[in-house]
C-alpha positions in Angstrom: 3.1 -40.1 28.5 6.0 -37.8 27.4 8.4 -35.8 29.5 8.8 -32.2 28.3 12.5 -32.0 29.3 13.8 -34.9 27.3 10.7 -36.3 25.4 11.0 -39.6 27.1 7.9 -41.7 26.6 6.1 -43.8 29.2 3.3 -46.2 28.2 0.1 -46.2 30.2 -1.8 -49.4 30.0 -5.3 -50.2 31.2 -7.9 -49.6 28.5 -8.9 -52.4 26.2 -9.9 -50.1 23.3 -8.8 -47.0 21.5 -8.4 -44.0 23.8 -10.5 -41.0 22.5 -10.2 -38.4 25.2 -7.9 -37.1 27.9 -8.5 -34.4 30.5 -6.6 -32.8 33.5 -7.9 -32.2 36.9 -8.3 -28.4 37.5 -6.5 -28.3 40.9 -4.3 -31.3 41.0 -1.9 -31.5 38.1 -1.0 -35.2 38.9 -4.6 -36.4 38.3 -6.0 -36.9 34.8 -8.7 -38.9 33.1 -9.2 -40.9 29.9 -12.1 -42.1 27.8 -12.0 -45.1 25.6 -13.7 -47.2 22.9 -14.2 -49.8 25.6 -17.1 -47.8 27.0 -15.3 -46.8 30.2 -13.5 -43.8 31.6 -10.5 -44.1 34.0 -8.8 -41.7 36.5 -5.0 -41.9 36.7 -2.3 -40.5 38.9 1.0 -39.5 37.6 4.1 -40.4 39.6 7.3 -38.5 39.8 9.0 -41.2 37.7 6.7 -40.6 34.8 4.7 -43.7 35.3 0.9 -43.6 35.8 -1.4 -45.8 37.9 -5.1 -46.2 37.7 -7.1 -44.9 40.6 -10.7 -45.5 39.5 -12.8 -46.8 36.6 -16.1 -45.3 35.5 -18.4 -47.9 33.8 -21.9 -47.3 32.7 -22.0 -46.0 29.2 -23.3 -48.3 26.5 -21.1 -46.9 23.8 -17.6 -45.5 23.6 -16.7 -42.5 25.8 -15.6 -39.8 23.5 -15.2 -36.9 25.9 -14.8 -36.0 29.5 -14.1 -33.0 31.8 -13.1 -32.6 35.5 -14.7 -30.4 38.2 -13.1 -30.0 41.6 -14.9 -33.0 43.0 -16.6 -34.6 40.1 -16.1 -35.8 36.5 -18.5 -35.4 33.5 -18.4 -37.9 30.7 -20.1 -37.9 27.2 -20.6 -40.9 25.0 -21.8 -42.0 21.6 -24.9 -43.3 23.4 -26.0 -39.5 23.4 -25.9 -39.4 27.2 -23.8 -37.4 29.7 -23.0 -38.7 33.2 -21.8 -37.1 36.4 -19.3 -39.1 38.6 -18.6 -37.7 42.1 -15.0 -38.3 43.2 -13.1 -37.8 46.4 -9.4 -37.7 45.7 -8.6 -38.4 49.4 -10.4 -41.7 49.3 -8.8 -42.8 46.0 -5.8 -45.1 46.6 -3.2 -46.4 44.3 -3.2 -49.8 45.9 -6.8 -50.6 44.9 -8.7 -49.4 41.8 -12.1 -48.1 42.7 -15.2 -48.6 40.5 -17.1 -45.4 40.3 -20.9 -45.1 40.2 -22.6 -42.4 38.2 -24.7 -39.9 40.3 -26.6 -38.4 37.4 -27.4 -39.4 33.8 -29.1 -37.3 31.2 -29.7 -37.8 27.5 -28.2 -34.7 26.1 -28.4 -34.9 22.3 -29.9 -36.9 19.5 -26.5 -37.9 18.1 -23.0 -38.6 19.3 -21.6 -36.2 21.8 -18.3 -34.8 20.6 -17.0 -32.6 23.4 -17.7 -31.5 27.0 -16.5 -28.3 28.7 -16.8 -26.9 32.2 -17.0 -23.3 33.1 -14.2 -21.7 35.3 -16.2 -22.1 38.5 -17.5 -25.6 37.4 -21.1 -24.5 37.7 -22.0 -24.8 34.0 -21.5 -27.6 31.5 -21.3 -27.2 27.7 -21.8 -30.1 25.3 -21.9 -30.3 21.5 -23.0 -33.0 19.1 -23.3 -34.1 15.6 -26.9 -32.9 15.8 -25.6 -29.4 14.9 -26.3 -28.0 18.3 -24.5 -27.1 21.5 -26.2 -27.0 24.9 -25.5 -25.3 28.3 -26.4 -27.3 31.4 -26.5 -26.7 35.1 -23.6 -28.8 36.5 -25.6 -30.0 39.5 -29.1 -30.6 38.3 -28.3 -31.3 34.6 -31.0 -28.8 33.7 -30.8 -27.4 30.1 -30.2 -23.6 30.4 -29.9 -22.9 26.7 -29.5 -24.4 23.3 -27.1 -22.9 20.7 -28.5 -23.2 17.2 -26.8 -21.8 14.2 -24.2 -24.2 12.8 -25.1 -26.0 9.5 -23.1 -29.1 10.3 -22.1 -31.1 13.3 -20.4 -29.2 16.2 -17.0 -30.6 17.1 -15.9 -28.5 20.0 -17.2 -26.1 22.7 -15.2 -23.9 25.2 -16.1 -21.4 27.9 -14.3 -18.1 27.8 -12.0 -17.7 30.9 -12.9 -14.1 31.4 -16.1 -13.1 29.6 -19.6 -14.4 29.7 -19.1 -16.1 26.4 -18.8 -19.6 24.9 -17.2 -20.6 21.6 -18.1 -23.4 19.3 -16.4 -24.9 16.2 -18.1 -27.0 13.6 -17.7 -29.1 10.5 -19.1 -26.2 8.5 -15.6 -24.5 8.9 -16.8 -21.7 11.2 -16.3 -20.7 14.8 -19.1 -18.9 16.6 -19.3 -16.9 19.8 -22.4 -17.1 21.9 -23.6 -14.9 24.8 -24.4 -16.8 27.9 -27.0 -14.2 28.8 -29.2 -14.5 25.8 -27.7 -17.6 24.1 -27.5 -15.6 20.9 -24.7 -15.8 18.3 -22.6 -12.6 18.7 -19.8 -13.3 16.3 -18.7 -15.7 13.6 -15.1 -16.4 12.5 -14.6 -17.6 8.9 -11.3 -18.6 7.4 -10.8 -22.3 7.6 -11.4 -24.3 4.4 -12.4 -27.5 6.2 -14.1 -28.5 9.5 -12.8 -27.0 12.7 -12.1 -29.8 15.1 -10.8 -28.1 18.2 -10.7 -24.6 19.7 -8.8 -23.1 22.6 -9.0 -19.7 24.5 -5.6 -18.1 25.2 -4.2 -14.7 26.2 -6.7 -14.2 29.0 -9.6 -14.7 26.6 -8.3 -12.2 24.0 -7.5 -14.8 21.4 -8.6 -18.2 20.1 -6.5 -21.0 18.6 -8.3 -23.4 16.3 -7.3 -26.6 14.5 -8.9 -28.1 11.4 -9.1 -31.3 9.6 -6.5 -30.2 7.0 -3.8 -29.8 9.6 -3.9 -26.0 9.8 -3.9 -24.0 13.0 -5.3 -20.5 13.0 -4.9 -17.7 15.6 -7.9 -15.4 15.9 -8.3 -12.0 17.5 -11.6 -11.6 19.4 -11.6 -7.8 19.1 -10.8 -7.7 15.4 -12.8 -10.8 14.5 -10.0 -11.8 12.1 -7.3 -14.3 11.8 -3.9 -12.9 12.8 -1.9 -16.0 12.0 -1.9 -19.3 10.3 0.4 -22.3 10.9 0.8 -25.3 8.7 2.9 -28.1 10.3 0.6 -31.1 10.5 -0.3 -33.3 7.6 -3.4 -34.7 9.1 -6.4 -33.9 11.2 -5.5 -32.1 14.4 -7.5 -33.8 17.2 -5.7 -32.6 20.2 -5.2 -29.0 21.2 -4.1 -27.9 24.8 -2.2 -25.1 26.3 0.1 -24.4 29.2 0.8 -21.0 30.9 -2.3 -19.4 29.3 -1.0 -20.0 25.8 2.7 -19.4 26.3 3.1 -23.0 25.1 0.6 -25.0 23.0 0.6 -28.7 22.3 -1.1 -30.2 19.3 -1.5 -33.9 18.2 -2.7 -35.0 14.8 -3.5 -38.1 12.8 -0.1 -37.8 11.2 1.3 -39.3 14.4 3.0 -36.0 15.3 2.9 -34.1 18.6 4.1 -30.6 18.2 5.0 -28.1 20.9 4.4 -24.5 20.0 5.8 -21.4 21.8 4.3 -17.9 21.8 7.0 -15.7 20.3 4.9 -12.5 20.2 7.1 -10.7 22.7 10.3 -11.8 21.0 9.0 -10.6 17.6 8.1 -7.2 19.1 11.6 -7.0 20.6 13.2 -8.0 17.3 11.1 -5.5 15.4 12.1 -2.7 17.9 15.8 -3.7 17.5 15.3 -3.7 13.7 13.9 -0.2 13.8 16.7 1.1 15.9 19.2 -0.5 13.6 17.6 1.1 10.6 17.8 4.5 12.2 21.5 4.0 13.0 22.2 2.8 9.5 20.4 5.7 8.0 22.4 8.1 10.1 25.7 6.4 9.0 24.7 6.7 5.4 23.7 10.3 5.8 27.0 11.1 7.3 28.9 9.3 4.5 26.8 11.2 1.9 27.4 14.5 3.6 31.1 13.9 3.6 30.8 12.7 -0.1 32.4 9.4 0.7 30.6 7.7 -2.2 32.6 4.5 -2.2 32.1 3.8 1.5 28.4 4.7 1.3 27.8 2.4 -1.7 29.7 -0.5 -0.2 27.8 0.0 3.1 24.5 -0.3 1.3 25.6 -3.4 -0.7 26.7 -5.1 2.5 23.2 -4.4 4.1 21.5 -5.8 0.9 19.3 -2.7 0.6 18.7 -1.7 -3.1 16.7 1.5 -2.3 19.6 2.9 -0.3 22.0 2.1 -3.0 19.8 3.9 -5.5 19.7 6.9 -3.2 23.5 7.0 -3.1 23.8 6.6 -6.9 21.4 9.5 -7.5 23.4 11.7 -5.2 26.6 10.7 -6.8 25.4 11.4 -10.3 23.8 14.7 -9.3 26.9 16.1 -7.5 30.0 14.5 -9.0 29.2 12.1 -11.9 32.9 12.1 -12.9 33.8 10.1 -9.8 31.5 7.2 -10.8 34.3 5.1 -12.4 36.6 5.6 -9.4 33.8 4.4 -7.0 32.9 1.4 -9.1 36.5 0.3 -9.6 36.9 -0.2 -5.8 34.1 -2.8 -5.6 35.0 -6.5 -5.1 33.5 -9.1 -7.4 30.8 -10.1 -4.9 29.9 -6.5 -4.3 29.7 -6.0 -8.1 27.4 -8.9 -8.4 25.1 -7.5 -5.7 25.2 -4.1 -7.5 24.2 -5.7 -10.8 21.2 -7.3 -9.1 20.3 -3.8 -7.9 20.7 -2.5 -11.5 18.2 -5.1 -12.7 15.7 -3.8 -10.2 16.4 -0.1 -10.9 16.2 -0.6 -14.7 12.5 -1.6 -14.5 11.4 1.9 -13.7 11.8 4.9 -16.1 12.8 7.2 -13.2 15.8 5.1 -12.4 17.1 4.6 -15.9 20.0 7.1 -15.6 21.5 5.3 -12.6 21.0 1.8 -14.0 22.4 2.6 -17.4 25.3 4.5 -16.0 26.4 1.4 -14.0 25.8 -0.9 -16.9 27.7 1.3 -19.3 30.7 1.3 -16.9 30.6 -2.5 -16.5 30.5 -3.1 -20.3 33.3 -0.7 -21.0 35.5 -1.6 -18.0 35.4 -5.4 -18.0 36.2 -7.9 -20.7 33.5 -10.4 -21.8 35.3 -13.2 -19.9 35.3 -11.1 -16.7 31.6 -10.3 -17.1 30.7 -14.0 -17.6 32.6 -14.8 -14.3 30.0 -12.7 -12.4 27.6 -15.1 -10.6 24.2 -15.5 -12.3 25.3 -13.2 -15.1 22.9 -15.0 -17.5 19.8 -14.2 -15.4 21.0 -10.6 -14.8 21.4 -10.2 -18.6 17.9 -11.6 -19.2 16.5 -9.1 -16.7 18.3 -6.1 -18.3 17.7 -6.7 -22.1 13.9 -6.2 -22.3 13.7 -3.0 -20.3 16.9 -1.6 -21.9 15.4 -2.1 -25.4 12.2 -0.3 -24.1 14.2 2.6 -22.8 16.2 2.8 -26.0 13.1 3.0 -28.2 11.7 5.8 -26.0 14.9 7.8 -26.1 15.1 7.3 -29.9 11.6 8.6 -30.4 12.3 11.6 -28.2 15.4 12.4 -30.2 13.6 12.2 -33.5 10.8 14.5 -32.1 13.5 17.0 -31.0 15.2 16.9 -34.5 11.8 17.7 -36.2 11.2 20.5 -33.8 14.7 22.0 -34.6 14.0 21.7 -38.3 10.6 23.5 -38.0 12.2 26.2 -35.9 14.8 26.9 -38.6 12.1 27.0 -41.3 10.1 29.5 -39.4 12.9 32.1 -38.9 11.6 35.7 -38.6 14.9 37.4 -39.8 17.5 39.5 -37.9 16.5 40.8 -34.5 17.3 44.4 -35.6 14.7 44.4 -38.3 12.2 42.9 -35.9 12.8 45.6 -33.3 12.6 48.4 -36.0 9.2 47.0 -37.2 7.9 47.0 -33.6 9.0 50.6 -33.1 7.4 51.7 -36.3 4.1 50.0 -35.3 4.2 51.8 -31.9 4.8 55.1 -33.7 1.9 54.6 -36.1 -0.4 53.9 -33.1 0.7 57.1 -31.4 0.2 59.2 -34.6 -3.3 57.7 -35.2 -4.3 58.7 -31.7 -2.9 62.3 -32.3 -4.8 62.5 -35.6 -8.1 61.7 -33.9 -7.7 64.9 -31.9 -7.6 67.2 -35.0 -11.0 68.6 -36.0 -12.5 67.0 -39.1 -12.7 70.4 -40.8 -8.9 70.5 -41.0 -8.8 67.2 -42.7 -11.0 68.1 -45.7 -9.2 67.6 -49.1 -5.8 67.0 -47.5 -5.2 63.7 -49.2 -1.7 62.6 -49.7 -0.2 59.7 -51.6 2.7 58.1 -49.8 5.1 55.6 -51.2 8.6 54.6 -50.7 9.8 56.6 -53.7 8.5 59.9 -52.3 9.6 59.3 -48.7 12.8 61.2 -49.1 11.0 64.2 -50.7 8.5 64.3 -47.8 11.3 64.3 -45.2 13.0 67.3 -46.9 9.8 69.2 -47.4 8.8 68.9 -43.7 11.8 70.9 -42.6 10.5 74.3 -43.7 11.4 77.3 -41.5 9.1 79.2 -39.3 8.7 82.2 -41.6 7.3 80.1 -44.5 4.9 78.4 -42.2 3.6 81.7 -40.9 2.6 82.7 -44.4 0.1 80.0 -44.4 -1.1 81.2 -41.0 -1.7 84.8 -42.3 -3.3 83.9 -45.5 -6.8 85.5 -45.5 -8.0 83.4 -48.4 -7.6 80.3 -46.3 -11.0 79.4 -44.7 -11.1 76.3 -42.8 -14.9 76.5 -42.1 -15.6 75.9 -45.8 -14.2 72.3 -45.8 -16.9 69.7 -46.1 -17.3 67.1 -43.3 -18.1 64.3 -45.6 -14.5 64.3 -47.1 -12.2 61.5 -46.0 -10.0 62.3 -43.0 -6.2 62.1 -43.0 -4.6 58.8 -42.5 -1.7 60.0 -40.3 0.2 63.0 -39.1 2.6 62.5 -42.0 -0.3 63.0 -44.4 -1.0 66.4 -42.8 2.7 67.4 -43.1 2.9 66.3 -46.7 -0.1 68.5 -47.6 2.0 71.6 -46.8 5.1 70.2 -48.4 3.8 69.2 -51.8 3.8 71.7 -54.7 0.5 70.6 -56.1 -2.6 70.1 -54.0 -5.5 68.4 -55.6 -9.1 69.3 -54.7 -11.5 66.5 -54.0 -13.9 67.4 -56.9 -14.4 69.9 -59.7 -17.7 71.0 -58.3 -16.3 73.0 -55.4 -17.6 76.6 -54.8 -15.6 79.7 -55.4 -14.4 79.9 -51.8 -12.9 76.5 -52.1 -11.3 77.6 -55.4 -9.9 80.6 -53.7 -8.6 78.5 -50.9 -7.0 76.2 -53.5 -5.5 79.1 -55.2 -4.1 80.5 -52.0 -2.4 77.1 -51.3 -0.9 77.1 -54.8 0.3 80.7 -54.5 1.8 80.0 -51.1 3.5 76.9 -52.5 4.9 78.8 -55.4 6.3 81.5 -53.1 7.8 78.9 -50.9 9.4 77.3 -53.9 
């Protein structure tokens, strides 16, 4: 018997064989019972001094007593003889001075194999038993009538527990599962899987909202009933965890295992929530401080603040802002760092250098360090070898990428130079000429085709000057062509080719010689031709 305050140990002597089971009285915390390999169960009373005295002995099983449970005025025992027994007790009649021998009031063969665990409902009106025969059973506590059998496990059932709040019962088995059963229909309503070995003990905590389980590999799991998932796993034991009890509805849990260890566990959920809340508040405050420093452009203080907090992402944010707004101040900021701060920054650089988006910041810091410090000073930085090993592969990768990009840009510059389109003035003149030709073609389409017959002009660069001079004739000469009676426009044939441009039309009036389209024209066309020639001669 151990005291919680100082872990003092008190031996309790009485059994002649190995003690397999212990159980507390539900209403009197000084009364507890034990079951042993000597085929008996005993009731004990705990004294204030820590010593225990035997009040009664329950004899009657033919094999070892492996489990027991207390009701308000009775005790139920289960044995490897496959039977369960009910022992009525009256605590008032039990005396420390004389040990009383109890007589069983009811016996029932419960299973076909060893009984592993017994549990009583909150009101002590139901009994739950489980066995190696792969089943669990629900009994009436008074009549020992079987109310239901829980079938579903594929191996022996190690433990069974009633829910403290719901109409449910939980079982754990050597098949590494935990099952929940409805006490209304005795059907399996949920199965928890997560253990790799047999689940030896289970325990309801948190007012029936969670279950703690222990397995033969020494692992404890915490399960959420609503989520049907494991929310925590704890590995402290090195052997099978056979004992699992709680105090204060799970505020403290005690486990005992075959590794000869008894471990006291404390529920730290509220503490973790409080710490998480404090952490979030601290992060908000730190973010505000950093924002203020960045706003005031106090780069050195901001960077040293992030290094002190061991936060690489914030350091990267500061470095980006520094290089974006005032990159020339980077050497001044880095020179103010202590050796330990420089070491932390170089660890940040290793992390930054792994991503292409952060190459500028990482390489800027690395470039400063390699230029500012001597090789001896660099080697003095702690873990410099590992830092260098982390920098070299990614730096080579970035260098190859930049080199390929620079080569591509050089090729593009060369191609651009080869594809030069000449001076901009010539280009603009060519564009204006093209627009003018388009306008003239549209104007030419408005002239009747009869006016275009036979007016074919040959234009070339050598005659362009003559054309320009001939176009500037005065109004009197042009009127001669208008009054010429021999000019008959209606005689022109429609099938002749039209003019190519307005310049062609002007040049017809400017040239001294006008050629007819064919020698087979009629007299009127000949007269018209002669009129043109005569007019041209007069103009000349």
